C-alpha positions as CSV (number, residue, x, y, z in Angstrom):
1,M,-321.2,164.1,164.7
2,L,-324.0,164.0,162.0
3,T,-322.6,164.8,158.6
4,D,-325.3,164.3,156.1
5,I,-328.7,163.0,155.3
6,N,-330.1,161.0,152.5
7,P,-333.9,160.6,152.4
8,K,-335.4,157.4,151.0
9,L,-338.7,157.7,149.3
10,P,-341.1,155.1,147.8
11,M,-341.4,154.6,144.2
12,R,-343.7,152.4,142.1
13,N,-341.6,152.3,139.0
14,K,-337.8,152.7,138.7
15,A,-337.6,153.7,135.3
16,V,-340.4,156.3,135.7
17,T,-338.8,157.5,138.8
18,K,-335.5,157.7,137.4
19,D,-336.6,159.3,134.1
20,F,-338.2,162.3,136.3
21,Y,-335.4,163.0,138.2
22,V,-332.7,162.6,135.7
23,N,-334.4,164.2,132.6
24,K,-336.8,166.7,134.4
25,L,-334.9,167.7,137.4
26,A,-331.4,167.3,136.2
27,F,-330.2,165.0,138.7
28,Q,-327.7,162.2,138.0
29,E,-328.0,158.5,138.8
30,F,-325.6,157.9,141.8
31,G,-323.9,154.5,142.6
32,N,-321.8,151.7,140.8
33,S,-324.3,149.1,140.9
34,D,-328.0,149.0,139.3
35,F,-330.3,147.3,141.8
36,D,-333.8,146.4,140.5
37,A,-335.7,147.5,143.5
38,Y,-333.4,150.7,144.5
39,L,-332.5,153.9,143.0
40,M,-330.2,156.8,144.3
41,V,-329.8,160.0,142.5
42,Q,-327.9,163.2,143.3
43,K,-327.6,166.8,142.3
44,D,-324.9,169.0,143.7
45,R,-324.4,168.0,147.3
46,I,-327.6,166.2,148.0
47,Q,-328.6,162.7,147.4
48,I,-332.2,161.1,147.2
49,H,-332.6,157.2,147.6
50,F,-335.6,155.3,146.6
51,F,-337.0,152.1,147.4
52,E,-339.4,149.9,145.3
53,F,-343.0,149.9,146.7
54,K,-345.2,148.6,143.6
55,E,-348.5,148.7,145.8
56,L,-348.0,152.5,146.7
57,D,-351.2,154.1,146.7
58,I,-350.3,157.8,145.7
59,K,-353.3,159.4,147.3
60,E,-351.8,157.8,150.6
61,N,-348.3,158.8,150.0
62,Y,-347.1,161.9,152.1
63,G,-343.4,161.5,151.5
64,Q,-341.9,165.0,151.6
65,V,-338.3,166.2,151.4
66,Y,-337.2,169.9,152.3
67,I,-334.2,170.9,150.1
68,R,-332.1,174.2,150.8
69,T,-330.6,176.0,147.8
70,D,-328.5,179.1,147.6
71,A,-330.0,180.0,144.0
72,I,-333.8,179.4,144.3
73,D,-334.7,181.6,141.5
74,Q,-332.4,180.0,139.0
75,L,-333.5,176.6,140.1
76,Y,-337.2,177.6,139.5
77,Q,-336.6,179.0,136.3
78,S,-334.6,175.8,135.0
79,F,-337.8,173.7,136.2
80,L,-340.1,176.0,134.2
81,D,-337.5,175.8,131.1
82,R,-337.6,171.9,131.4
83,K,-341.6,172.0,131.7
84,V,-341.6,170.7,135.3
85,A,-345.0,170.9,136.7
86,I,-345.0,173.1,139.8
87,H,-347.2,172.0,142.5
88,P,-350.7,174.0,142.4
89,A,-350.2,175.5,145.9
90,G,-346.3,175.7,145.7
91,H,-345.4,178.5,143.3
92,L,-342.3,180.6,144.1
93,E,-343.0,183.0,146.9
94,V,-341.4,184.5,150.1
95,K,-343.4,182.6,153.0
96,P,-344.0,184.2,156.4
97,W,-341.2,182.1,158.0
98,G,-338.5,184.0,156.1
99,Q,-338.1,181.4,153.3
100,K,-338.6,181.7,149.6
101,E,-339.9,178.5,148.3
102,F,-341.6,176.4,145.7
103,S,-342.6,172.8,145.5
104,V,-343.1,170.1,142.8
105,L,-344.6,166.5,143.2
106,D,-342.9,163.4,141.7
107,P,-344.6,160.7,139.9
108,D,-345.1,158.9,143.2
109,N,-346.8,162.0,145.0
110,N,-343.6,162.5,147.0
111,L,-343.4,166.5,147.5
112,L,-340.2,168.1,147.1
113,T,-339.9,171.5,148.5
114,F,-337.0,173.8,147.5
115,G,-336.1,176.8,149.8
116,Q,-333.7,179.6,150.5
117,S,-333.4,181.9,153.5
118,M,-334.2,185.6,152.8
């Protein structure tokens, strides 16, 4: 019966979050309304939602999303081409569990891991 999942992550500043996801990661803003404290972005078949949390201490934010892809090499290269900072411990590699993965941190320290089955 379940059909989809749209994670909700904290953001301190909507303009900064929107800029990162739209201009760096090539997502598009989603939705017909512009809410001050809420943001929705989408890319291909996924959506990520954000709620405002101005007091967020990024040292204590452990928000994480695992995003599956069928074009990991192309996605990784597109991020490199757009100068997206890859997580220091998250460069593209095949993991022991059979996934080829890489990770990035957004401006609020939410970890986005992208993976493809090998």
